[in-house]
N, C-alpha and C positions, 0 to 999 in steps of 0.2 A: 706143261713145263717147268713145273716145280723138280721135277727129274731129269732136269738136263744136266749134263754131265759139266761142269765148270773146272777151270782150272787156277786154284789156289796161287796168288803171287803177293810178293813182300808190301806190292803196293796196294795190293787187297787187304792183308794182315794188317797193315799199318793203317790204311783207310777203315778199316772197322773198328780196331783200335781206339779212332780217333772220335768215333760215334760214342762209344759206347763210355769211355773213360771222361766223361766230362763233369764239370765241377758245377755245386751248385747255383753260384753265379752267372755263370754260360748257360745254364737253363733261364735263370730266371732273364734275363737277357734277350732269350730266344722266345718265350712268353711273351715278353712283351713289343717283340716284334712281329709276333704274328698275329699280336690283339692289336696293333698300331693299324697291321696292312688289313685285318676283318673290317676296322673302322675307317678306313679311306676305302675300302671298296663299299661299303655301305653306303657313306657318304656321297659319292661318283656317283654311284645308282640311284642316290634319291635326289642329287643334283640335277641327272637325265630325266627321272619322270617330270621332275618341275619342270623345265624345260618344255619337254614335247607335252604336256598338260596345256602352258600358258603358248606355246606354240598353234596345234592345233585344237582350235575349240569344236571340234567335232569327235575331238577322243574322248570315248566312255570306258572303262575299264572294266564296266558286266560284259559292254560286247566280247571286249578281249577275251576276258575266260571264258564268255561262252565258246567263241571261234575255237579255244583249246579243247574246251571238252567235248564238244559234238565229233572230232576226231574215232573216226570208227576203227574198229578194230585191224581191218584190211591195212589201214593205213599207218595206222602203229606198226604195223607187222613192215608193212614198205619202209616207212621211216629206220627202222630198228634195222633192218638187211643195210640200205644205203650208209647209217650210220657205221656199221660193223666193213662193208667193203673201203670207205674211206681208211679206218683205222688201220686196216691192213695195207692198203698202197700207201699209209706213210708210214706203216712197221718196214715193206721193200725198201723205199727209199731210205730209211737209215742201215737199213743190212746192206743196200749196194755200195754204202760205201765204203767197207771193210771186205776184204777177199774172204770170202768161203764164210762168211756169216750166215746162218741160219734166218729166214722171215720170221720164226716165232720169235727171237731171240731182238729182231731188228723192231718189233713191235712191242717187245720189253722197253731196249732203249728208246722208243718211241715215248710209250705211254707215260713212264714212271719221270721221267727229265720234265714233260711237259706238266705233267701233273706239279710241280715242282712253283715250274713259271707259270704258272695257272694263277699260285697262291704272292709271287712275289715275282715283283717286277726285274725287269732286264734278262740278261744273258745268265739266270738262277740254274739253267739245266745243264750249262754246258759241262762245268763239276763232274755231274752226276753224270752224266753220258760219258764219260772220259774214264770215269772208276769204274762204269759198269761195261766199257771197252776192255779197259786194263784185265776185270776179274776173268774174263773170258778166253784172256792168254794172248790176247792182241798186244803190239810195243806199242812203247810211250810213242814211238814217232809217229807208225799210223794210229793210235788212238785221236793224238792232238790234228792230225790233217783231216781223219774224218769228222771231229769236230769242229773243225771251221770249216770244212769241207759245207756241212749240214746248214751250218751258219750264211755260208755263202749261197745255197742255194735256196735257203727258205729267205733270206733278205731279195736276194736277188728277184727272184718271183713276185717278190710282194712287192716290188720297186717298177718290174716291167709292167706289171699287171695295170696299172693305171694309164699307158699308154696305150695298151690295147682297147681299157675299157672305152677311151675318148674311142678309135674306131668304131666300137660298136653302138656309141651313143650317136654316133652319124647313122649308121646304117639302122637304126630303132628309130628314127627319126625324132631325138627327143628333145622338147625346146632347152636351147642352150641362153637360158638366162639366168638371172641372179644366181642363185649358190653352184650352179650347173656352172656357168661358164668361168665364174674361180676355180672349180675343181679341175675344171679339161685344161684351164692354162699350168695349173698345179702338173698335172699329169705329162702336157708336153714339156715342161720343166725337168721333172724326174727322167723322162725317155731319152733328154738331153743326157742329164749326168749317167746315166747308165752305159749310155753309149761309148762318151769322152773315159769312162773307167775300163768297158771293154776293151777299147782301142788301144790305150795306155797299157793295159795285162797283153795284149796282144805281140807287144814284141819286146824284147829281153834290152836291147837299146832304151826305147822309150820308157818301159820302167825304171830303168834308173837313171833317166835324166828326171822323172816326176819323183824319185826317193831324193835325187839331192838337192832339188830345188824346193821339196819339201823339209829339206833337214834343219836349215837355221831357225823359220819360224816353230818348226818343231820342238824344235829344244829351248828355244826361248819359253813359250807358254808350258813346258813340260817343267823348266825349271824356276815360273813361279808357284806350278804349284807343287814344287818340290818331291818331282817325281823326276829317277835317272832313263836314258833313253842308252843302247851301244855305244859303245865308244867307234865304232865306222860308221861309216857317211852310210845315211838311210837309203842312199842307191845301192850301195853293196846290200843292204843288210835286205830292200825289197830281191833282187836280184835273187839271193839266194830263198829268199822263200818261196818265190815263185817257181824255182829251182825244184824246189824239193814238196810243191803242194803239185806240180805236174808229174812229176816224179811217182808219188803216192797216188795220184787220180787217174794215171794211165790204163785207159780201155777200160776207167770207168763211166767216161761222161756221157755216153748213146744212153748206159742204165739208169743214172741218176735223172738224167733231162728226161726219160721218159717214165720215167716215177714222179719226179717231178710234174710233168701234165699231168699224171693220173689222180696223184693226190689232188690238186687240184681241182682238174675234173668233178670228181667226188665228191669236193667240198661244197664246191658250186651246185651241182644238182642235190644237196641237201635242202637249201636253200631254196631251191626253185620247189623243193619239193613241197617244203614246210608254206612255202605260200598258196600252193595251189591247194591245198588240203584243209586250210583253213577257209577256201571259197575264193580264191581272186581267180578271176578265168583269165584265157591267154590274150582275149581280146581288150583286156582292160591294163593287164602288166607281162609285157613280151617276155618271153625268157633271151631276147640281145639286151632288153633295159635292167633285166636283175642281173645279168652276166657284167652289164655294164658297172653298176650298182658294187657286185662284188668286186671286182675289179681295185675301183676308186676305193674303197672300205680298206681294202689288202693294202693298197699307199699309203692311208692316210694313220696305221697302226704297224706298217711295218718295225717301227723301231716305240715300244709298248711303253706308255706314261704308265698305265695303271697295269694290276696283274691282267691278264688274261685282257687287258684293252679295254677294262669293263668301265661301263659308260659312253665311252668314245664311241666304239663299234655301233652299239645299239641306238646312239644318235644317226652315228654317219648313215643307219640301213634306211631306219625310219624318217628322215628327214630327205635322201636319195629317191626311194621309192614312193613314196607320197608326191614328191613331184614330180617324178616319172606318170606318174597315173593321173594328175590331174588334182591330187585331194579326195577323192572319191571314197578310195578302200584305206583308209587310216588306221582305224581297230583292227580291221582283217590284216595289215602288212605289219603292224604291234605286236597281233598275235604269232606271225610268223615269223618276224627275228627274233621273237622272245622263247619260241620255241628251237630255232635255228640255236639260239644261242645257250639254251638250255645243255644243246646235244653235245656243239663244238666248244663248250668253254666248263660250265657247272658237274657235267656230268665225267668229265675228263678227271677233275680230282680225285672223287673215291675210285674212279677206274683205275687212275692213275697209282695214285698208290696202293691199290693191290698187288697192281703188277711189283710196284718196289719191293713188296712181303714176298713176290715170288722170287724174286731178284735175290733180296737177304736171304732166305731159305735156303735155293743151290748154293752159294757160297760158303754157307755156314755145314749147309753138309757134303761138300768138298771136302772144306778144312777136315771133319771128323772124319773122311776114306782116307785122307792124306796120313792121317797121325796115326789114325789104324796099322795104314799098310806102313807106316813108318814103324812102330813099336815090332806088329808081329816078323 
């Protein structure tokens, strides 16, 4: 992938310069922010561990470690293959948003920005993905639509999954009491919100009406925050952005939808594999219950509070899966969840940083070739 031909653009060159020409003060500020985020993640994970050990009396850390250490070579290879399938599916989803973008570049544009968002909470991956698209010669308008589209498909899937999880809970005959009943209620609320948003955006007239209705309160709120909005009414802005998005994504909806389903299925399958490989049988925790827990946690972490949803995802998975198994497999469930999070969060940080290095190498190589061609 390092030899990919990259068309240098002015935006790329400027972006590269902005990374290289940083002042000592900005470096110190960046270092302080990184240290703060590392401390935040460590604190949240420590709090989550404390909560788990206080909620589940049978939780034994030695048993958790033993369950992971006893994985066979065949099981490790199976998990590695499953992880690679998920990464490629995610790359195919990223590539499907841009015309004629190779899947290998989609993998880079997925892994690199994901490594950033795994350390920095919020939409920190979007500017990185935008710059990567532009460095490959994608126009600003198409890159913007692709970046926004990736967020829409990702967050949309996470908001739809809880409603699907509610159906799976009923099919799996999971007891709806306590925490489960609260989560299912929240899932129904999310499903209503998603359906309302889809209904609104499905029509230009409804989109414009919603924008006009939101215009006054939005301006009042942004005014208090000392932020500005476009001068034209939000209804007209929403209609214009809707038309641009539909034009840019025309012919891509099916590919993006299929890639989203494949990515979700691959990631959920990884969770099933990790739980099975640490010793939890089907009759103790069926795949329907596991898929339901996956969907509920996806809804809980649709808007990440911590980098990579650290702590929140672990608590959600262990709590929901232990409740679904009547509390008999808490050590194995904790082991499986930790293994799953290692593969879908922590492992992405070094791998994604490597992907960013490959991309930067390609950009610099293209600039050197362009400079040599000009000089020749």
